[in-house]
C-alpha positions in Angstrom: 140.4 131.1 79.8 138.9 133.0 76.7 135.0 132.5 75.9 135.5 130.2 73.1 138.1 128.2 74.9 136.4 124.8 75.7 135.8 124.3 79.1 138.2 121.3 80.4 136.0 120.5 83.2 132.9 119.8 81.4 135.3 117.7 78.4 136.5 115.7 81.5 133.2 114.7 83.0 132.2 113.9 79.2 134.9 111.9 78.8 135.0 110.0 82.0 131.4 109.2 81.4 132.4 107.6 78.0 135.0 105.8 79.7 132.2 104.1 82.1 130.1 103.5 79.1 132.9 101.7 77.1 134.1 99.7 79.9 130.7 98.5 80.8 130.2 97.5 77.1 133.6 96.0 77.0 132.8 93.6 79.8 129.5 92.8 78.7 130.7 91.5 75.0 133.6 89.5 77.3 130.6 87.9 79.0 128.5 87.2 76.2 131.2 85.3 74.9 131.8 83.1 78.1 130.1 80.1 78.3 127.2 79.7 80.6 129.5 77.2 82.8 132.1 79.2 82.9 131.0 82.0 84.4 131.5 80.6 87.9 134.8 78.6 87.5 137.9 79.9 88.9 141.3 79.1 87.4 142.7 78.3 91.1 141.2 78.3 94.4 143.0 81.7 94.9 141.5 83.3 91.8 138.0 84.8 91.1 135.5 84.0 88.6 133.6 86.2 86.4 131.0 86.0 88.6 132.5 87.0 91.7 134.2 89.8 89.6 131.2 91.3 88.3 129.5 90.9 92.0 132.4 92.7 93.6 132.5 95.9 90.9 128.7 96.2 91.3 129.1 96.1 95.2 132.1 98.8 94.6 130.0 101.1 92.2 126.9 101.1 94.1 128.7 101.9 97.3 130.8 104.5 95.9 127.9 106.3 93.9 125.1 106.2 95.6 124.8 109.6 97.3 127.9 110.5 95.6 128.5 113.9 96.8 126.9 114.0 100.1 128.2 110.5 101.8 131.1 108.5 102.2 132.1 106.3 99.2 131.9 103.2 101.4 128.6 102.6 102.6 127.8 100.8 106.0 125.5 98.3 104.3 128.1 97.2 102.0 129.6 93.9 102.5 132.7 93.7 100.7 134.0 90.3 101.9 131.0 88.8 100.8 131.5 90.4 97.4 134.1 87.6 97.0 131.7 85.0 98.2 129.5 82.9 95.8 127.9 80.4 97.7 125.2 79.2 95.1 125.5 79.6 91.5 123.6 82.7 89.8 122.2 82.7 86.4 123.8 84.8 83.7 120.8 87.4 83.6 121.6 87.8 87.4 125.0 88.6 86.6 124.4 90.8 83.8 121.9 92.4 86.2 124.5 93.2 88.8 126.7 94.5 86.3 124.2 96.9 85.0 122.7 97.8 88.4 126.4 99.1 89.4 127.2 101.2 86.1 123.7 102.7 86.5 124.5 103.7 89.9 128.0 104.9 88.7 126.5 106.7 85.5 123.6 108.1 87.2 125.6 110.0 89.9 128.5 111.2 87.1 125.6 112.3 84.5 124.5 114.5 87.5 127.8 116.5 88.0 128.7 119.9 87.1 131.9 121.1 86.1 132.2 123.0 89.2 131.5 119.8 91.4 135.2 118.3 90.0 136.7 120.5 92.9 134.3 119.4 95.9 135.5 116.7 98.1 134.1 113.4 98.7 135.1 110.7 101.1 135.9 106.9 100.7 136.4 105.1 104.0 136.7 108.8 105.7 139.6 109.6 103.2 139.0 112.8 101.4 139.2 113.4 97.5 138.5 115.6 95.2 135.5 114.8 93.1 138.0 114.2 90.0 140.3 112.3 92.1 137.8 109.9 93.1 136.3 109.4 89.8 139.6 108.6 88.6 140.0 106.2 91.6 136.9 104.3 90.3 137.8 104.1 86.5 141.1 102.8 87.0 139.5 100.3 89.8 136.9 99.4 87.1 139.3 98.9 84.3 141.3 96.6 86.1 138.6 94.2 86.7 137.2 95.0 83.3 140.8 93.5 82.3 140.1 90.4 84.5 136.6 89.8 82.9 138.2 89.7 79.4 140.8 87.6 80.6 138.6 85.1 81.8 136.2 85.1 78.9 139.0 85.0 76.7 140.3 82.0 78.3 137.2 79.9 78.6 136.0 80.9 75.2 138.7 79.3 73.6 138.9 79.3 70.0 135.0 80.5 69.6 136.6 83.9 71.0 136.0 87.1 69.0 138.3 89.9 69.4 136.7 93.0 71.3 138.9 95.4 69.4 141.6 94.6 66.9 142.6 91.1 66.7 146.3 90.5 66.4 148.0 91.2 63.3 145.1 93.5 61.9 146.5 96.8 63.5 147.3 98.2 60.1 143.8 97.5 58.7 142.0 98.8 61.5 139.5 101.5 61.0 140.3 105.0 62.6 137.3 104.4 64.9 139.1 102.0 67.0 142.4 104.0 67.3 140.7 107.3 67.7 138.5 105.3 70.8 141.5 104.1 72.4 140.8 100.5 71.6 143.7 99.5 69.1 146.6 97.4 71.4 
């Protein structure tokens, strides 16, 4: 690689951090539109509420990224099954606190990575992954659950919902920024 060529490893780290920040913001913007009484609502008895999904994502991110390079991503103190239980209703502030704590753990670890770290090995439940693989696995998992949060928030907001990206039928009028950030439908 020539000295003036971009370092793809550094570009990847910048992009993965940007992706986590975008999903954090997308989730927060969706949660903001969900009425308080809907944060604990389930569509049916086999589904999860927004609060439960947030609790799970936060627990996952904190477990995976605490001591990211040096300990297994499934921490002994994590109670994954407990993340899907919500015996008591919690406040919107508590839900957002979980959300922000999880993303703070992820982004703190990602921001501390150097390009050469991408080829190091980390473990998740004893299975070896290159750092780049673990990051891809985590962003995919996070995106999956952010999509659930957006879907639920949109459902519960009803006609009061304001599109988080480009509203249906408005793609031709979308500013270039939406398209360049991958937010166009």
